[in-house]
C-alpha positions in Angstrom: 51.0 16.4 -33.1 49.3 15.7 -30.0 46.9 18.6 -29.6 44.5 18.8 -26.7 41.0 19.6 -27.7 39.5 22.5 -25.7 35.9 21.8 -24.9 33.6 24.8 -25.4 30.6 25.5 -23.3 27.3 25.1 -25.0 24.4 27.5 -24.4 22.6 24.9 -22.1 25.6 24.3 -20.0 27.4 25.9 -17.0 30.8 25.2 -15.5 31.1 23.0 -12.4 32.4 25.2 -9.5 34.6 22.3 -8.3 36.2 20.8 -11.4 35.4 23.6 -13.9 34.1 21.1 -16.5 31.0 22.0 -18.5 27.8 20.4 -17.2 24.1 20.8 -18.0 22.3 23.8 -16.4 19.7 21.7 -14.8 22.2 19.3 -13.2 22.0 18.9 -9.5 25.2 16.9 -9.2 28.3 17.2 -11.4 28.7 13.9 -13.3 32.5 14.4 -13.4 33.4 15.0 -9.8 30.2 14.3 -7.9 29.9 17.7 -6.2 26.4 19.0 -5.6 25.9 22.0 -7.8 22.3 23.0 -7.0 19.9 22.3 -4.2 16.8 20.3 -5.0 13.6 22.2 -5.3 11.4 21.2 -2.4 8.1 22.8 -1.4 8.1 24.9 1.7 5.5 22.6 3.3 7.7 19.6 2.7 10.7 21.4 4.1 8.8 22.4 7.2 7.6 18.9 8.0 9.8 16.8 10.2 10.2 13.1 9.5 8.0 12.4 12.5 5.2 14.6 11.1 5.6 13.0 7.6 5.2 9.5 9.2 2.2 10.6 11.2 0.6 12.0 8.0 1.3 8.7 6.2 -0.2 6.8 9.1 -3.3 9.1 9.0 -3.7 8.5 5.2 -3.7 4.8 5.8 -6.3 5.0 8.6 -9.3 4.5 6.2 -7.7 1.4 4.6 -7.2 -0.1 8.0 -10.8 0.6 9.0 -12.0 -1.1 5.8 -9.9 -4.2 6.6 -11.0 -4.4 10.2 -14.7 -4.0 9.2 -14.5 -6.8 6.6 -12.6 -9.1 9.0 -15.2 -8.5 11.8 -18.2 -9.0 9.4 -16.7 -12.2 8.0 -16.0 -13.5 11.5 -19.5 -12.7 12.7 -21.0 -14.2 9.6 -18.9 -17.3 10.2 -20.1 -17.6 13.8 -23.7 -17.2 12.8 -23.4 -19.8 10.0 -21.8 -22.3 12.3 -24.5 -21.9 14.9 -27.2 -22.2 12.2 -25.5 -25.3 10.9 -25.5 -26.9 14.4 -29.0 -25.9 15.3 -30.6 -26.5 11.9 -34.1 -27.9 12.2 -33.6 -29.6 8.7 -31.2 -32.1 10.2 -32.8 -35.5 10.6 -31.6 -38.3 12.8 -29.5 -40.0 10.2 -27.7 -36.8 9.1 -27.2 -35.5 12.6 -23.8 -37.0 13.2 -20.7 -35.4 14.5 -18.9 -36.1 11.2 -21.6 -34.2 9.2 -21.6 -31.2 11.4 -17.8 -31.1 11.6 -17.6 -31.3 7.8 -20.0 -28.4 7.4 -18.2 -26.3 9.9 -14.8 -27.1 8.3 -16.2 -25.9 4.9 -17.4 -22.7 6.5 -14.1 -22.1 8.2 -12.2 -22.8 5.1 -14.3 -20.5 2.9 -14.6 -17.6 5.3 -11.1 -18.2 6.7 -9.6 -17.6 3.2 -11.8 -14.4 2.9 -10.5 -13.1 6.3 -6.9 -14.1 5.5 -7.1 -12.1 2.2 -7.8 -9.0 4.3 -5.6 -9.8 7.2 -2.4 -10.1 5.2 -2.3 -6.4 4.0 -3.6 -5.2 7.3 -0.6 -6.8 9.1 1.6 -5.3 6.4 0.3 -1.8 7.0 0.6 -2.1 10.8 4.2 -3.4 10.5 5.0 -0.9 7.7 5.9 -3.4 5.0 6.3 -2.3 1.4 4.4 -5.3 0.0 1.2 -4.0 1.6 0.8 -1.2 -1.1 0.6 -3.7 -4.0 -1.5 -6.1 -2.0 -3.9 -3.3 -0.9 -4.3 -2.2 -4.5 -5.4 -5.8 -5.5 -7.8 -6.0 -2.5 -9.3 -2.6 -3.4 -9.9 -3.8 -6.9 -11.6 -7.0 -5.6 -13.6 -4.9 -3.2 -14.7 -2.5 -6.0 -15.9 -5.4 -8.2 -17.5 -7.7 -5.6 -19.3 -5.0 -3.6 -20.4 -2.9 -6.5 -21.6 0.0 -6.3 -20.8 0.8 -2.6 -17.5 -1.1 -2.8 -16.5 1.0 -5.9 -17.1 4.2 -4.0 -15.2 3.0 -1.0 -12.4 1.5 -3.1 -11.9 4.6 -5.2 -11.7 6.8 -2.1 -9.2 4.5 -0.4 -7.2 4.2 -3.6 -6.3 7.9 -3.3 -5.1 7.2 0.2 -2.8 4.4 -0.6 -1.3 6.4 -3.5 -0.5 9.4 -1.2 3.3 10.0 -1.2 3.6 10.1 2.5 1.6 6.9 2.9 4.1 5.2 0.5 7.0 6.7 2.5 5.4 5.4 5.8 5.3 2.0 4.2 8.9 2.3 2.8 7.5 1.8 -0.7 9.7 3.1 -3.5 7.6 2.2 -6.6 
């Protein structure tokens, strides 16, 4: 005997309006036929915002992070310029150490050290400006470094900006899914 089993509906199920098979009450899409059963619950504020407004809000949320990066880059660049000029005009240099090779070597060390510092902040800044997803993770790492190195002021700034980078519209602006 080849009897066909009739599936009964459980208390937490409803019937799909398209294929009439039982599905979970909270299902948005029928797993059998793929028809949308319910509309997703979206807040009125999110429904009212256009994609352009969402992107603008995401850009605004990231404004503080960009300001921090520009500030650190400018401070490091100014410090580098001051250190190079102090190295060149140093009164401690005597005749035997005042050679072009010695000065160039000192300047190269300064550029290397401060150049790496500036590059660490330039990479996520470019990522934010060009709306790249990698900038979220990179910014989190930079904020942690800022919080540790520039304690206690860096901790306050880092914690404030951490909320900004976690904002859903900031992530959407940067095309970040994680």
